[in-house]
Each structure stands twice: as C-alpha cells, then as structure tokens.
C-alpha positions as CSV (number, residue, x, y, z in Angstrom):
1,M,97.6,129.0,19.2
2,G,94.7,130.6,17.4
3,S,91.3,128.9,17.6
4,H,91.6,127.5,14.0
5,D,95.3,126.8,13.9
6,S,96.3,123.2,13.3
7,I,98.6,121.9,16.1
8,N,101.5,119.6,15.6
9,C,102.7,118.9,19.1
10,I,105.4,116.9,20.8
11,I,105.6,116.0,24.6
12,T,108.9,114.9,26.1
13,G,108.6,112.9,29.3
14,A,105.2,111.8,28.0
15,G,105.3,108.4,29.8
16,G,104.8,110.1,33.2
17,F,101.3,110.6,34.6
18,I,101.3,114.3,33.9
19,G,102.5,113.7,30.3
20,Q,99.8,111.1,29.9
21,A,97.0,113.3,31.3
22,L,98.3,116.2,29.2
23,A,98.3,114.0,26.1
24,S,94.7,112.9,26.8
25,A,93.7,116.6,27.1
26,L,95.4,117.5,23.8
27,L,93.7,114.6,22.0
28,D,90.4,116.1,23.1
29,D,91.4,119.4,21.4
30,P,90.1,119.4,17.8
31,R,93.0,121.7,16.8
32,V,95.5,119.0,17.4
33,S,96.3,117.2,14.1
34,K,99.5,115.4,15.1
35,L,100.8,114.4,18.5
36,T,104.2,112.8,19.3
37,L,104.8,111.2,22.7
38,T,108.3,110.4,23.7
39,D,110.1,109.2,26.8
40,V,113.1,106.9,27.7
41,F,110.5,104.1,27.3
42,E,107.7,104.0,24.7
43,P,104.8,105.9,26.3
44,S,101.3,104.4,26.3
45,L,98.6,105.9,24.1
46,P,96.3,107.7,26.5
47,Q,92.5,107.5,26.4
48,S,90.6,110.4,24.9
49,K,87.0,111.4,25.7
50,Q,86.5,112.6,22.1
51,E,87.1,110.8,18.8
52,N,90.1,112.7,17.7
53,R,91.5,112.2,14.2
54,A,95.0,113.3,15.4
55,H,97.8,111.1,14.2
56,T,99.6,110.0,17.4
57,T,103.1,108.5,17.6
58,C,104.5,106.9,20.7
59,L,108.2,106.2,20.8
60,S,111.2,105.8,23.1
61,A,114.0,108.3,22.6
62,D,117.3,109.3,24.2
63,L,117.0,113.1,24.4
64,T,120.7,113.4,25.3
65,S,121.5,112.4,21.7
66,L,121.8,115.2,19.1
67,E,120.8,112.7,16.4
68,T,117.7,111.8,18.2
69,C,116.8,115.5,18.6
70,K,117.3,116.0,14.8
71,S,114.9,113.2,14.0
72,L,112.2,114.3,16.6
73,F,112.1,118.1,16.4
74,T,111.1,118.6,12.8
75,P,110.4,122.1,11.5
76,N,106.7,121.3,11.1
77,I,106.2,121.0,14.9
78,N,104.6,124.1,16.3
79,L,104.0,123.3,20.0
80,I,106.5,121.6,22.3
81,Y,106.1,120.5,25.9
82,I,109.3,119.8,27.8
83,L,108.3,117.6,30.7
84,H,111.2,115.1,30.9
85,G,113.7,115.1,33.8
86,I,115.3,113.4,36.7
87,M,113.3,114.2,39.8
88,S,114.5,116.1,42.9
89,G,115.6,113.3,45.2
90,A,117.2,111.3,42.3
91,A,119.0,114.3,40.9
92,E,120.4,115.0,44.3
93,A,121.6,111.4,44.7
94,N,123.1,111.2,41.2
95,F,124.5,114.7,40.3
96,D,125.9,113.7,36.9
97,L,122.7,112.0,35.7
98,G,120.6,115.0,36.8
99,L,123.0,117.4,35.1
100,K,122.9,115.4,31.9
101,V,119.2,114.9,31.7
102,N,117.8,118.1,33.4
103,L,120.3,120.6,32.0
104,D,122.4,119.3,29.1
105,S,119.5,117.6,27.2
106,T,117.2,120.6,27.7
107,R,119.8,123.0,26.4
108,Q,120.5,120.8,23.5
109,I,116.8,120.8,22.6
110,L,116.5,124.6,22.9
111,D,119.6,125.2,20.9
112,F,118.5,122.8,18.1
113,L,115.1,124.5,18.0
114,R,116.4,128.0,17.9
115,Q,118.6,127.1,14.9
116,N,116.1,125.0,13.1
117,N,112.6,126.0,14.1
118,S,112.9,129.7,15.1
119,G,110.0,131.2,17.1
120,V,108.4,127.8,17.9
121,K,106.3,127.7,21.1
122,V,108.0,125.9,23.9
123,I,106.3,125.2,27.2
124,Y,108.7,124.2,29.9
125,T,107.7,122.7,33.3
126,S,109.9,124.1,36.0
127,S,109.5,123.8,39.8
128,M,109.1,125.8,43.0
129,A,112.4,124.0,43.9
130,V,114.2,126.8,42.1
131,Y,113.7,128.9,45.3
132,G,115.6,128.4,48.5
133,P,114.0,128.3,52.0
134,P,111.6,131.2,52.6
135,A,112.8,133.9,55.0
136,T,110.2,132.9,57.5
137,P,107.7,130.0,57.4
138,T,104.9,132.4,56.5
139,S,106.8,134.4,53.9
140,K,105.0,134.7,50.5
141,I,107.3,134.6,47.5
142,S,106.7,135.8,44.0
143,E,108.5,135.8,40.7
144,L,110.4,138.9,42.0
145,N,112.1,136.8,44.7
146,T,115.7,135.8,43.7
147,P,115.9,132.0,43.4
148,V,118.6,130.4,45.6
149,P,118.0,126.7,44.9
150,G,118.5,124.3,47.9
151,S,119.0,121.3,45.6
152,S,120.8,120.4,42.4
153,Y,117.4,119.7,40.8
154,G,116.3,123.3,41.6
155,A,119.6,124.7,40.2
156,Q,119.2,122.7,37.0
157,K,115.7,123.8,36.5
158,H,116.6,127.5,37.2
159,I,119.4,127.5,34.6
160,C,117.0,126.2,32.0
161,E,114.5,128.9,33.0
162,I,117.1,131.6,32.4
163,L,118.0,130.1,29.0
164,L,114.5,129.8,27.7
165,D,113.6,133.3,29.1
166,D,116.5,134.8,27.3
167,Y,115.9,132.9,24.1
168,S,112.3,134.2,24.2
169,R,113.5,137.8,24.8
170,R,115.7,137.6,21.7
171,G,112.9,136.1,19.6
172,F,114.7,132.7,19.1
173,L,111.8,130.8,20.7
174,D,108.4,131.6,22.2
175,G,108.8,130.2,25.7
176,R,106.3,129.7,28.5
177,I,107.9,128.7,31.8
178,C,105.5,127.1,34.3
179,R,106.8,126.7,37.9
180,L,104.6,123.8,39.1
181,P,103.6,123.2,42.7
182,T,104.0,119.7,44.1
183,V,101.5,117.7,42.0
184,T,99.3,115.7,44.4
185,V,97.9,113.0,44.1
186,R,100.1,111.1,41.6
187,P,98.9,107.6,40.7
188,G,101.2,104.6,40.3
189,K,104.4,103.8,42.2
190,P,106.6,106.1,44.3
191,T,109.0,108.2,42.2
192,G,112.5,109.6,42.8
193,A,111.1,113.0,43.8
194,A,111.6,114.3,47.3
195,S,107.9,115.1,47.3
196,S,106.8,111.6,46.4
197,W,105.5,111.0,49.9
198,A,102.9,113.7,49.4
199,S,101.1,111.4,47.0
200,G,102.0,108.2,48.7
201,L,100.4,109.6,51.9
202,F,97.0,109.2,50.1
203,R,97.7,106.6,47.4
204,E,99.1,103.8,49.5
205,P,96.6,103.9,52.4
206,L,93.6,104.2,50.1
207,N,94.8,100.9,48.5
208,G,95.3,99.2,51.9
209,Q,99.1,99.6,51.8
210,K,101.5,101.0,54.4
211,C,103.0,104.5,53.8
212,L,106.2,105.6,55.4
213,L,106.1,109.3,56.2
214,P,109.7,110.8,55.8
215,V,108.9,114.3,57.1
216,S,107.5,115.9,60.2
217,R,103.8,116.1,60.7
218,D,103.9,119.9,61.2
219,L,105.5,120.4,57.8
220,E,103.6,122.4,55.1
221,V,103.8,122.0,51.3
222,W,102.5,124.0,48.2
223,I,100.5,121.5,46.1
224,C,98.2,121.4,43.2
225,S,95.8,118.8,41.8
226,P,96.7,116.9,38.5
227,R,93.5,118.2,36.8
228,T,94.4,121.9,37.5
229,V,98.0,121.4,36.5
230,V,97.0,119.9,33.1
231,K,94.4,122.6,32.6
232,N,97.0,125.3,33.2
233,L,99.5,123.6,30.9
234,M,96.9,123.7,28.2
235,I,96.2,127.4,28.9
236,A,99.9,128.1,28.6
237,G,99.8,127.3,24.9
238,D,97.0,129.8,24.2
239,I,98.4,132.9,26.0
240,P,99.4,135.6,23.5
241,K,103.1,136.2,23.7
242,G,102.5,139.9,23.9
243,K,100.7,139.4,27.2
244,F,103.9,138.3,29.1
245,P,105.3,141.1,31.3
246,G,109.0,140.9,30.2
247,T,109.6,137.4,31.5
248,R,107.9,134.2,30.5
249,I,108.1,132.7,34.1
250,A,105.0,132.2,36.1
251,N,104.4,130.6,39.5
252,L,101.4,128.4,38.9
253,P,98.5,128.4,41.4
254,G,98.3,125.9,44.2
255,I,97.3,125.6,47.8
256,T,99.2,125.4,51.1
257,V,98.5,122.3,53.2
258,G,100.1,120.8,56.3
259,V,100.8,117.1,56.8
260,N,98.3,117.0,59.6
261,E,95.7,118.6,57.4
262,M,96.5,115.9,54.7
263,L,96.0,113.2,57.3
264,E,92.6,114.5,58.2
265,A,91.6,114.6,54.5
266,L,92.8,111.0,54.3
267,R,90.6,110.1,57.3
268,A,87.6,111.7,55.7
269,V,87.8,109.5,52.6
270,G,89.5,106.4,54.0
271,G,88.6,106.3,57.6
272,D,90.8,105.6,60.7
273,K,92.1,102.4,59.2
274,A,93.7,104.4,56.3
275,V,95.4,106.9,58.7
276,Q,96.7,104.0,60.8
277,L,98.6,102.8,57.7
278,V,100.8,105.9,57.8
279,E,104.0,105.4,59.8
280,D,106.5,108.0,60.7
281,H,109.9,107.2,59.2
282,K,112.0,110.4,59.3
283,D,114.5,110.9,56.4
284,E,116.6,114.0,57.1
285,E,117.7,114.5,53.5
286,T,114.1,114.3,52.2
287,E,112.9,116.8,54.8
288,R,115.9,119.1,54.1
289,I,115.0,119.3,50.4
290,V,111.3,119.8,51.0
291,L,112.0,122.6,53.6
292,S,113.9,124.4,50.9
293,W,110.7,124.9,48.9
294,P,108.3,127.8,49.5
295,T,104.9,127.1,50.9
296,R,103.1,130.4,50.3
297,V,103.2,131.8,46.8
298,D,101.9,135.0,45.2
299,V,100.2,133.9,42.0
300,S,98.9,137.3,40.9
301,R,101.1,137.2,37.7
302,A,99.8,133.7,36.8
303,K,96.2,134.8,37.4
304,S,96.7,137.9,35.2
305,L,97.9,135.6,32.4
306,G,94.8,133.5,32.6
307,Y,96.0,130.5,34.7
308,V,93.3,129.2,37.0
309,D,93.2,128.5,40.7
310,D,93.3,125.0,42.3
311,G,90.4,123.7,44.4
312,P,90.5,122.5,48.0
313,L,92.2,119.4,49.1
314,D,89.0,117.3,49.6
315,Q,88.1,118.1,46.0
316,T,91.6,116.9,44.8
317,L,91.0,113.6,46.6
318,R,87.6,113.1,45.1
319,E,89.1,113.8,41.6
320,Y,91.9,111.3,42.3
321,I,89.4,108.6,43.2
322,E,87.3,109.4,40.2
323,D,90.2,109.5,37.7
324,Y,92.5,106.8,39.0
325,G,90.3,104.4,41.0
326,G,91.6,105.1,44.5
327,K,89.5,103.4,47.1
328,S,87.3,105.5,49.4
329,E,85.4,104.3,52.5
330,N,82.8,107.0,51.8
331,K,82.1,106.4,48.1
332,G,78.4,106.0,47.4
C-alpha cells in the first residue's frame, strides 16, 4: 500500500493470538479505515495503542461456505490476510477436516477473489512444515529446496502456496506468501499444533503449572517471536509487487534453538522451580512431525524484500512477559 492509501482490510482466523496481535498493529496504522475480523467464533476487539478511527467489525463466519465468502469479501476490500486453519497435529489426526479448512476453504476464497476482486492484495501465512526432513540435521534450506511435506498440514499449505503463486503470476491476485517459523511464545491454552509444546515449555511453568515435554531434549526448532512475526506480516503488505523475484514465497526470519537451550532460558527468568515443572512425556507422533521441519533456514530472500530479523531467545521471553503477563522470578 502507498503511504496515503486508505486500507480496507479483512483478517481470517482473527480470533487466534497472531490474528489479534496483527489486528492491534493494523489499528495503530492511520491508513486503515476499515477492519473486519472473522473466525469460527466472534473474535475479540483487540486493544490499540493509538486512537484509530477505523471502523472495526468482529464476526463469526464459516469460510467453507460460498455464501459466507460472497458476503465477506466485498469488492471494496483491498487487503486480505488469510490466517485461518486447522493446525498441524489436528490436521494429521483429522484428515478430512484439515483438507476442508486448510485447502478447500482457502481455494474457494482465492477463486472468489480472482473472479470478483481481481488484483487484490492477499497475504497468506504458510509454514516451514511444507518441507520434509532436512538432508542432515545441519542442512540449511532455502526457497529453492523442493518441499516434500512430512504431514498433511504441510501438504495442504504447500498446495495453497502453489495456487496463490500461480494466481499472482497470472495477475489474478497480488499474493504474498509468508512461511512462518514456529511462533513462540504463544499465550493462552495449548493448541492442536504439533509445535504447541514450544510455547507451553515457557508458558505453563512461568504460571506455576506442569508442562509435559513430548519431544527429546536434544531436538532443535526454528522459531520466531510474536512481535517479529506481526512486524513482518505488516511489512508484507507494503512490499512493491515488482520487487518479488518471480515467486511470492519467502521463508521468514527466525532463530534455531534447542530444547536444552530453551530450558536454560526458562531457568533464567523462572528459576529452578520453573524448570522442575517440565516433565518428559515422549509422544512419538509429535516428535515425528516436528523432526520433518527444517531447523536452519536461508532467509536472504526475505531480507532482500525488507523482512526483519528476529531477536535472541531471552529477548523473546522478556517480550512475552511484557505483552502477556507471564510471571518472571527476575522481574524488577
């Protein structure tokens, strides 16, 4: 968007914490004149640091319904964030539901938009789950690596990537495809994602609750803080379409951390008593899915497009405590 363009935006999956944080950031943008937040339940109206005059609508919607899409995606909308979906573990456990929500509803939205709002800007959140296991534990992957998904969730996300990339090539839509790292730390309750433990490892012990660790302590993950993810999703809307190098896909920046490193970071803010609340409870299926995700990523394409790096893990924890009220033994 240009600096003076008025933005009429809709976010699907806006009831989740990334959707809420993104909505709050959009409400702080004076260019946003109208914001629609939708999910399977009516999303909350997020707080905004600025007094924004944007008209905001929060509503529940079944995005698998064509009639619902017709009523939501009106021609005057000029920015769309597609965040909704059935998460990795849940999509593996219920294949038909994952297919319906992650693939069928997304294709229906894209097809409706190309026929009724040609050229509209669509930001799609994908996942590193589109890749299969790296060749070696230290292999660094880039957008040039061929995705071989190790889960149904990853396969569904990759299919949607291909569709939006092709629709953008043909000029039907103006897509931006953001492959997100595992977002850590997520507030609230555990989710159906296979990576849910990566947030629970911090969230539950910092609140005095037990956390069951379903993966090995020598496992590594590619993560990113919520603040950085939201910042990069905002940046995605401002990248000139002529800057994309033939594909709209970008692996967003993150950092590689091991479980043992995460436990030491937890100790630094919560003390020994927090670490003692973490109990090993191996789940082979969860670990299998997580091991199919890359842990080292070349983000040079993302950086060339203007996306920003994430900070260190200790900074992420400080931000979580500041933003969501996690308890810290070392807070002043």
